[in-house]
N, C-alpha and C positions, 0 to 999 in steps of 0.2 A: 427662730424662727421671726421674718422680720416685717415689715409691710409700711409704704408711706404713708402720713396723715394727711389724713385727704379731710377736707372740709363735712361734714357730716350731711348737711341740707346738699350736697352734692350727689351723697353715693343711697339718697335713699329712692325710692319710688311705691307710689301707693296710688296706681290707677285703676281707676273701673269703669273709665268713656271709652267705647271703643272709637279711636282716629283711623286717620285717612291714611294711608299707606299702609293698614294693618293687614291689607286682606292677603293670606296666600296666595302663591303664584302657581301655573296651570303647570310652567316649566322648571324642570330641574337644571341649576346653575351648573356647567361645569367643572368640575372638582381638578386641581391639579394633585401631581403626585404626594407632594408634601402632604397634604391637607387628608387625601384619600389613607395614606397609612396612618398616620395619627388618629382618625377617627376608628377607622379598622382594631389597631390595636387595643385601645382602651374600652373597645364596643367587647371583642376578645379576653379582657381581664375582669370587666363587669358580667361577663358571661359566667364566666370559672367562679367567681365570687358567689353569684348569686345558684349557681348550682353545689359549689363545695359545700357552702351553709345550709341549706333545704330548705332559701329562702323561697315566698313564694312571689316570685318578681317576674316580669317580662324588660329584655335589656331592647330595646325598638332602635333603628335607624332612618332616619328621615322619617317620619310618623307624623302627621299634622296633630298638632291638639286646640281645639278648639274649645271655648270654653263659654260663649252667649250667642243662645239660641236662636236672640231675637237677631244674630248677626253671624252667620254660621260662616263666612267666606272671614272672615278675620279669625286669625290664628296663627300659629308659630310652629316650626316644623323643626327639632331640634337633631343636630347631628347624630345624639346619640343621647335615651333619654332611658330611664329607670320608672317600672310604673311597678308600685308594689300596695298592695295586690294588682295582679292582674286583671283587667276588665275580664268577664264572664266570657265574651266570644273574640279571648283576644287570637284563636286560631284562624276565623275571619276577617280579623281586625281594618280597617282599612283608615279610621281613622278615633281619636280618641274625644269623646265629646261629654263634657264634664256634666253638664244635666242629664243625661242619659243615665238610671240607677245601674251601678258598677261601675260608672266610670269616674277616674278620680286624677287629679293632675298630678303630673310627675314628682313623685320627692326628689328626683335630682334629673336635670338637662345638660348638656353638655353642647357648647359651638365651638368651634376650628375658626376660626377667624381665617378668611379668605381674603385676600390681597385683590378679587376681581371687587369686593364691597365690603371695606372691613368698618363701614359706619354702621352698615345691617344691626353686625353682633357688639359694636360700642354703645352705641348710643339707641337705635330705635328695639335692642334686642331686651334688653334689661326690665323696658317700658312693659314690654310685650308677657315677658313673663313673669312681670308683676301682679296683670291682670289674670295672669291664667291661673295663678293659685299653685303653680310648682315652685317647691320647699327649698331648694337649693339650685344653684347655679355655677356654672361653669364658664371659662372661656379664655379658652387658647388662644396664646397668636404665636406660634410658632416662628413667624417671618418677621415678629414686632413694625407689623404694618398698621397698625391703627391710628388714629387718631391722635393729638394732643389733647384732648379736652382734657380736664383734670390730673393734667400730667404725665398723663398715659406719651407712649402706646406702652404696656405690662404685657410680662411674659404670659402672667396666669393673674385673672380675678375670680373671687369667688364670694357670690353674694347667697345669702341666706336670709329669709322667713322668719322677722320674728313675732314674738307673740303679739304684738298690734297688729298683724298681718300686713306689713311694710317689708318689701324688698332691700336690705339693704348689703351694699358692700363691706364684708369684713373683711377681705384682703384683697390686694392690688398691688405685685410685685415679680420675683423673678423666680417665688418658689425655694421652698414645698411649704405647701398650707395644709391644715386639717382639716379633715371633712367630716363631719358628724354623718352627714347622709350614710356613709359607707364603714364610718369608724377606723379609717386609717389617711394616711400623707398623702395628697397627691406632690408628684416628685415629676423635674423635668429631666429625661433622661436624651441618649443620641443628639448630645450638641445643640440644645432647645426645639430638635424638631416633633418630638412627642411628650406625650404626659403616663405616665403608671401611678399603681396605686402601692405603695410600702408600709409594713409596721412602724418604722422608723421613718425623722424627718430625714436622715442623710441615705436614705433607699440602701439601704444593704440589706433588706427583707424586701425582696420586691416582691408583688402577691402577680402568682402565674396564670399564662392563658392555661385553657386544657388542653392545646398543643405542647405547650411546654410541659404542663404534668405529665401528660402521658410519655412524654420521653424523656422525662427524671424518672420514673416509675420503669421503662426500658431498660436506663443504661442501671437504675439499681439492681431491679435482676438479671441485666447483663455483667455487672460486677459481682454479683452473688452467687452468680454459677461460676463466673471465673475462681471467685475466691474457695468455693466447693471443691473446683478441678484443684487449683492448687495443692487445697488441703490435701486431696487423696494421692497428687503426685508425692506429697510432704511422707505420708503417713508407709506411701509403697519403699520411696526410697529408705524410709527411717527400715521397715523389714529387710528389707535390701539391704543395709547396712549390720541389719542384726546379725543375717544369716550367713553375712562373709565372715563378721566373726567369729563368730559359730564354727564355721569350717575351717578360720586360721586357728581359731584353739584346736580345734579335732585336729587338726593336720601334724602343731607345737606336740601335740600330745603324743602321737603315733612317731615322730621325729623322734621323741625324747625317749620312750621305749623300745625306738631302734639303738640308739643310740649305749642304752643299759644293757641291750641283749648283746651289744660288740663289745663288753668291756670284759675282763677276765671274768672268770668266777660267775658273769652272769646267768 
């Protein structure tokens, strides 16, 4: 796993004061097919990951995260985020407000860069996520439409919160990259259009979605039934062959007895 070496001072944010332009918009930006499919896939993978491991986590899409009670209009709305543990009011949750008991910043947030406003995810986003307390941030740019700031655009960026509280860009390149937040490798698939998670950096052991797991289970069940049917047919064929052999042996005995009976003195 390799990444471009960038000046540390350009890769770290520790933002405490809200800034102009951090307000959450009331209107949802239209999403392209590429953006929507990338977001839907990684959310489905994370939902299955959380459910399969029995983790107490809420995987949310476009859920507002607010962290400043004095300025509740400031916030972020990640394309996908992992809230672990989930807020106690998660069934009726409209936004995360980290000053409310039981509400905490995402352990992981994911942004898929849109060509309509790539600067939002490349420049403004990391500062806001630094201020929000988010533990880890992935920025995926399927179209490589981001600005050239700090050597970009990059297909994949990973930002992690250090012990000193700052959010530092630890990876910026084409992928794969390891994610401590989920304990797996972020791999770029589908010709650079999507990301998934795998046990290995080569992406040979991809984490399935719930639908994929269900399909695999049904296919395994079908294969088992087919194997059972084939085994029964093979056993039946063997019995038929055994019966035919016995009949042939009996017929030969009868024929031999007839031949002996036809011999003189028989």
